[in-house]
C-alpha positions in Angstrom: 0.0 0.0 0.0 2.8 2.4 0.9 4.3 1.7 -2.5 1.0 2.5 -4.2 0.7 5.7 -2.1 4.2 6.8 -3.1 3.5 6.0 -6.7 0.3 8.0 -6.6 2.2 10.8 -4.9 4.8 10.9 -7.6 2.1 10.9 -10.3 0.0 13.6 -8.7 3.0 15.8 -7.6 3.3 17.2 -11.1 -0.3 18.4 -11.0 -1.0 21.8 -9.3 -3.5 21.3 -6.5 -6.2 23.8 -5.5 -5.6 24.8 -1.9 -8.3 25.5 0.7 -7.8 26.5 4.3 -8.9 23.0 5.4 -6.4 21.4 3.1 -3.6 23.7 4.4 -4.2 22.5 8.0 -4.2 18.9 6.7 -6.5 17.7 9.6 -8.4 14.6 8.7 -12.1 15.2 8.3 -14.7 13.0 9.8 -15.1 11.2 6.4 -11.4 10.6 6.2 -11.3 9.2 9.8 -14.2 6.9 8.8 -12.4 5.8 5.7 -9.3 5.0 7.8 -11.3 2.9 10.2 -12.7 1.0 7.3 -9.2 0.4 5.9 -7.0 -1.1 8.6 -4.4 -1.9 6.0 -3.3 1.8 6.2 -2.3 1.3 9.8 -0.5 -1.9 9.0 1.3 -0.3 6.1 2.4 2.5 8.3 3.6 0.1 11.0 5.5 -2.0 8.4 7.4 1.1 7.3 8.1 2.3 10.8 11.1 0.0 11.2 12.4 1.5 14.5 8.8 1.6 16.0 9.1 5.3 17.0 5.6 6.0 15.5 7.3 8.1 12.7 8.4 7.2 9.2 11.7 8.8 8.2 13.4 8.9 4.8 15.9 6.2 5.8 13.0 3.8 6.6 11.4 4.4 3.2 14.8 4.0 1.5 15.3 0.7 3.3 11.9 -0.6 2.3 12.4 0.3 -1.3 15.9 -1.2 -1.4 17.4 1.4 -3.8 14.4 1.4 -6.2 13.5 5.0 -5.3 15.1 8.1 -6.9 16.2 10.5 -4.2 14.3 13.4 -5.8 11.1 11.4 -5.7 11.6 10.6 -2.1 12.3 14.2 -1.3 9.1 15.3 -3.2 7.1 12.6 -1.3 8.2 14.0 2.0 7.4 17.6 0.9 3.9 16.4 0.0 3.2 14.3 3.1 5.3 15.9 6.0 2.8 18.6 6.9 4.7 19.9 10.0 8.1 19.8 8.2 9.6 17.7 11.0 11.4 15.5 8.6 9.3 12.5 9.5 5.8 11.3 8.6 3.4 10.7 11.5 0.5 8.4 11.4 -1.9 11.4 11.2 0.0 12.8 8.3 0.0 9.4 6.6 -3.8 9.0 7.1 -4.5 12.5 5.9 -2.3 12.1 2.8 -3.7 8.6 2.0 -7.3 9.9 2.4 -6.6 12.9 0.1 -5.3 10.6 -2.6 -8.3 8.4 -2.2 -10.7 11.4 -2.5 -8.9 12.7 -5.6 -9.6 9.5 -7.5 -12.6 9.5 -9.8 -15.5 7.5 -8.6 
C-alpha cells in the first residue's frame, strides 16, 4: 500500500493542487477518519514502514523498504507532500491525511 501511495504521490505531484484553508491545515475530516477505520491496511502499512517503531516514518526507513528502487528526488518530493509539520518524519496522522486525500482525488 505504501508503494501505491508513493507511486500515486509521484504521479500527482506534477499536477498543481487547489488549496483551501482545510487542506492547508491537513487535519483529517470525519469522512477521512471513517475511511481510515474501514481500511486497517493503512495502519498496517504505516507500521510496516516504521522500522524502529518510533511512530514516525523517516526517509531512511522508506529507502530501506524500497531497497534502492527509489530516486532521491522522488523521495524528497514525497516528504514535501506528506510531511505537513516539516519535522522530517511522517506521523500516522500525516499518513492518514495524505492517503485519504489521494483516495478522495480519484474518480468514482
